[in-house]
C-alpha positions in Angstrom: -0.3 -17.4 -6.9 -2.3 -15.9 -4.0 -6.0 -16.5 -3.6 -8.4 -13.7 -2.5 -11.2 -14.1 0.0 -14.3 -12.1 -0.7 -17.3 -13.9 0.8 -20.6 -13.2 -0.9 -22.4 -13.0 2.5 -20.6 -9.9 3.6 -20.6 -6.4 2.1 -18.3 -6.2 -0.9 -15.1 -4.1 -0.7 -15.7 -0.4 -1.1 -12.8 -0.1 -3.6 -10.4 -2.3 -5.5 -9.1 -4.4 -2.6 -9.8 -7.9 -1.2 -11.3 -8.7 2.2 -8.6 -11.4 2.6 -5.7 -12.9 0.9 -4.3 -16.5 1.2 -0.5 -16.8 0.8 0.4 -20.3 -0.4 2.8 -22.4 1.6 6.4 -22.0 0.8 6.2 -18.3 -0.1 8.6 -15.8 1.5 7.0 -12.9 3.2 8.5 -9.3 3.1 7.2 -6.8 5.7 7.9 -3.2 4.6 8.0 -0.5 7.3 5.8 2.5 6.8 7.1 4.6 4.0 6.8 8.4 3.8 6.6 10.5 0.7 10.2 11.6 0.6 12.7 11.0 -2.2 16.3 10.0 -1.9 17.1 13.7 -2.6 15.0 14.7 0.5 12.4 16.3 -1.7 8.8 16.1 -0.3 5.9 16.8 -2.6 3.3 19.2 -1.2 0.4 17.1 -2.4 -0.9 13.7 -1.3 -0.8 12.2 -4.8 2.9 13.1 -5.1 3.7 11.7 -1.6 1.7 8.6 -2.3 3.6 7.9 -5.5 6.9 8.3 -3.6 5.7 6.0 -0.8 4.9 3.3 -3.3 8.2 3.9 -5.2 10.0 3.4 -1.9 8.1 0.2 -1.4 9.0 -1.0 -4.9 12.7 -0.4 -4.1 12.4 -2.4 -0.9 10.6 -5.3 -2.7 13.1 -5.2 -5.5 15.9 -6.0 -3.0 14.0 -9.2 -2.3 13.3 -10.0 -6.0 9.6 -9.0 -5.7 7.4 -6.1 -7.0 4.1 -4.4 -6.6 2.2 -7.4 -7.9 3.5 -9.4 -5.0 1.9 -7.2 -2.3 -0.7 -9.0 -0.3 -1.6 -6.3 2.3 -1.4 -2.5 2.4 -1.9 -0.4 5.5 -2.1 3.3 4.6 -2.6 6.4 6.8 -3.6 9.9 5.8 -3.9 13.0 7.9 -7.4 14.0 6.7 -10.4 13.2 4.5 -9.3 15.7 1.9 -6.4 13.3 1.0 -8.6 10.2 0.5 -9.4 10.8 -3.2 -5.7 11.5 -4.2 -4.4 8.5 -2.2 -7.1 6.2 -3.7 -6.5 7.4 -7.3 -2.8 6.6 -7.1 -3.3 3.3 -5.3 -6.0 2.2 -7.7 -3.8 3.0 -10.7 -1.1 0.7 -9.4 -3.0 -2.5 -8.4 -4.9 -5.0 -10.4 -6.6 -8.3 -9.6 -6.0 -10.2 -7.5 -6.2 -7.1 -5.2 -4.3 -7.0 -2.0 -6.0 -6.7 1.3 -6.0 -3.1 2.4 -6.7 -0.8 5.3 -6.9 3.0 5.1 -7.0 5.1 8.3 -7.0 8.7 9.1 -4.5 9.8 11.7 -3.8 13.1 13.5 -0.4 13.5 12.0 3.2 12.2 11.6 6.5 13.1 13.2 7.0 15.9 10.7 4.0 18.1 9.7 4.8 18.2 5.9 3.9 14.5 5.6 0.2 13.7 4.8 0.5 9.9 4.0 2.4 6.9 5.2 2.1 3.4 3.6 3.3 0.0 4.8 3.0 -3.2 2.9 3.4 -7.0 3.2 4.4 -8.9 0.1 4.7 -12.6 -0.7 6.6 -14.4 -3.4 8.7 -17.4 -4.4 11.1 -18.4 -1.7 
């Protein structure tokens, strides 16, 4: 079981995430490359929420290959192309994660290799070796 680090002498997280996460010794770590909101059928939703759901679905598929799932994610790095996408991204992410929350970073970027993408998500997971 991971332990979260949320010191009381610093500002609390702005959303459901942890400032830090401790991975116990003996756990395997899975590093997921950044996932875009594209389905196996090459469909790309036009909205950030749809793309975010696909990003996390892709991450779930990767983790499943290692015998892990969303609950094993200890760190999320997410990138969106504008402030207008923050609420949709956060709503989807917040619906998927529960305590103990992973550590998380959300950044705005100018864009991705293809202009139709508005979000990219990478994750690190830890679970039984």
